[in-house]
C-alpha positions in Angstrom: 0.0 0.0 0.0 1.2 3.4 -0.9 0.2 5.1 2.4 0.0 4.1 6.0 -2.6 5.5 8.4 -1.6 5.8 12.1 -4.0 4.9 14.9 -4.3 8.6 15.9 -5.1 9.6 12.3 -7.7 6.7 12.0 -9.4 7.9 15.2 -9.7 11.5 13.9 -10.9 10.2 10.5 -13.5 8.1 12.2 -14.7 11.0 14.4 -14.9 13.4 11.4 -16.6 10.8 9.2 -19.3 10.3 11.9 -19.8 14.0 12.2 -19.8 14.8 8.4 -21.5 11.7 6.9 -23.4 9.8 9.6 -25.0 6.6 8.3 -23.4 6.7 4.9 -20.8 4.3 3.7 -17.8 6.4 2.6 -14.1 5.8 2.6 -11.1 8.0 3.0 -9.6 9.0 -0.4 -6.0 10.2 -0.3 -4.5 11.6 -3.4 -2.1 14.2 -5.0 -3.1 17.1 -7.1 -1.0 19.5 -9.2 -0.8 22.9 -7.4 0.2 24.4 -4.1 3.2 26.5 -3.5 5.7 23.6 -4.0 4.2 21.9 -7.0 1.9 19.2 -5.7 -0.7 19.3 -2.9 -2.2 16.5 -0.8 -5.9 15.7 -1.3 -7.8 14.2 1.5 -11.6 13.7 1.5 -14.5 11.2 2.0 -15.7 9.5 -1.2 -18.2 6.9 -2.2 -16.9 6.1 -5.7 -14.4 3.3 -6.2 -12.9 2.5 -9.7 -11.4 -1.0 -9.7 -9.2 -0.1 -12.7 -7.2 2.7 -11.1 -7.9 2.6 -7.3 -6.3 0.5 -4.6 -8.2 -0.1 -1.3 -6.9 -1.1 2.1 -8.4 -1.4 5.6 -6.3 0.3 8.3 -7.4 0.6 11.9 -11.0 0.2 10.8 -10.8 2.9 8.1 -11.1 2.1 4.4 -8.4 4.0 2.6 -8.4 4.4 -1.2 -5.6 5.8 -3.4 -5.6 6.1 -7.1 -2.7 4.6 -9.1 -1.3 8.0 -10.2 -1.2 9.4 -6.7 0.3 6.1 -5.4 3.5 6.9 -7.3 4.0 10.1 -5.2 2.7 8.7 -1.9 4.6 5.4 -1.8 5.9 5.0 1.7 4.0 8.0 3.1 2.5 7.9 6.6 -0.6 10.0 7.5 -0.7 11.0 11.2 -2.8 13.4 13.2 -1.0 15.8 15.5 -2.5 17.8 18.3 -0.3 20.0 20.4 0.3 23.6 21.4 1.9 24.5 18.0 -0.5 22.9 15.6 -3.4 20.6 15.1 -4.3 18.5 12.1 -3.3 15.8 9.7 0.4 15.5 8.9 1.9 13.7 5.8 5.4 12.2 6.3 6.3 11.6 2.7 9.8 10.2 2.0 9.4 11.1 -1.7 9.1 14.9 -1.0 12.3 16.7 -1.8 10.9 20.0 -0.6 7.7 21.1 1.1 6.1 24.4 2.0 6.0 25.8 5.5 2.4 24.7 6.1 3.2 21.1 5.0 0.2 20.9 2.6 2.2 20.9 -0.6 5.5 19.3 -1.8 7.9 18.8 -4.6 9.5 15.5 -5.8 
């Protein structure tokens, strides 16, 4: 699998999923889109559509994670974590493929 979800990230995804889409069967789609201040930006959202030809699905800590094959090239080995401390709060991508990233951590360059 291209990306690993930590237990903390899975807990926050589950909480958010329950708040935003109660009673619907959605999964967490993680991808990469062109743009952002460093060239590529991370895309993270709930989705209901799965394309067997281009998507890969995995179950991690009770969360179904889907990544399309194009994004998987840029996300291979990436860990998605959730941080909550005095300095910041939110999802954090630890991507070994990123050569540079912006200050906010939401975009990167390979």
